[in-house]
N, C-alpha and C positions, 0 to 999 in steps of 0.2 A: 507419390502421391505430391499433390497441389502445394504450391511453395506455403499459400496460405494456412497450408493445413500443418505446417512443420511449425511455422510462428506459434500457430495454437497452442502446438504438444511444450517447444522450449516454453513458452510463458508461462503456461502451467506449472511446471516441471519446477520452474527458478520460484516463481510463486508459491507453491508447497513446499519447496526448498525453505525460503525465506522464515518458513513459521518454524523451524528446528536451530533456525538461528540467531544469535543474538542481536537485537532491534535497535535498542536503546542502552546505551550503555554510560555510569557515572564517570565524572571528571577524576580525572588521576587527585588523589587526594579531596576526594569530593567526601570522606565520613562516611560510605556508601557502599554495600557492599552489596548490593541486589541488582543483577542484570537483567532486563527486560527480553523476552524472547520473543516472534514474532506472533505468535499464536496468544500470548499474553499482549497483545498492541490490537488484536483486530478483536480478543473479546471483550474488554476492557476501554478499547479508544472511541469508541460514540459517549463515553463517559465525558470526554475534552466538553461536547456542547456546553454542559452545566457548570463546566468550571470555571468559566469566565477568560481562557486561552480556546479563541475558537478555533486557533491552527490545530489544534487537538485533534476536533471531532471535523473540520473541514478536510484533513491530511486523510483522517480515516472513513471518511464517506466514497472514496479512492475503491475501496474496498466491495463494497454492495454495487458500483458501479461498474467493477470489472468482472463480479460475478454474474451481473446481467447478461452485459456485453457477451461473454465468456459462451452463455445461453444462447445469445442469439447467431450464436457463430456455428452452433453445430449443424452439421451439413444438409441437414432435415428440415431447420427452419428458413424459411424462405420470404421473412419479413423482410422490406425495403427499408434501411433506415440511411440517413445523410454517413458517409463514411468517417465524416469529422470527428464524427461521437466520438469514435474510438482512442482521441485524444485524451477527453474529458477523463480518466480515471488516471493515468500519467499529469495532468494538469494539479490535476485534488490533491497527486501524492507531492510534489514540490512546495504543498507547503509544509510537510514536516523537518523542511530546513530549519522553521522559525522554534522549531522544539528545542530550546535551550536548558530547559529546568524541567524535574517533575515534582510534584508532591511529597514528600515525603514522612509528614507527618500532619493527617489531613486536620486533628484539632489543635495544634499546636502552631499550623501556618509555615510548619517549614517547608524549604524547597531543596533541590539537590539541583547541583548544575549537571548538567548531562550532552552526550553528542552523539550521533547516529554510529549503530554499528553495522555490522557487514549486512546482518540480515535486513535492517533498512535499503542500503542499496542494492539488494540484491532482490528486494520487494518493485523497487523501485523500472528496475530493469527489467522487473519481467510484464510490466506494465506498458515502459517504451516499447518492447519487443510489440504486444498486442499491438498498440495504434494502426500501423497498416493492413492489420488483419481486414479489414471489411472494407480497405479502399480493393486489397487484390482479391477479395473472395467475391465482389461487383461485377470487377471485371472478367470472372470465371463463368 
């Protein structure tokens, strides 16, 4: 099997695993009990564009960018795109380091201090692993 295919499988596996692992964790002593799993981040992350916190939406935008590039990396797809495009999902995901609070009470305006969990780092790893795929595929 070609090296870029291994990277695609490894990247997709890490991405899928990150969906069932905690992505955002309340800080200790934050009076919050709920952790946010990766799949919850994917389903609700687009709301970040409307929350006044653009880093939430920009980080979430790495998901559709990754999925489109993942589809373009399939062996039968012959579309030629610039290999540097593979970095876009990873670069967008770096905005998640700006997530320090989550809205905990929408009506009262309360926020909970949070930090990234293991799932978020696994998600970023999956996007990082995918970055060289288009370069390696082009050489093929």
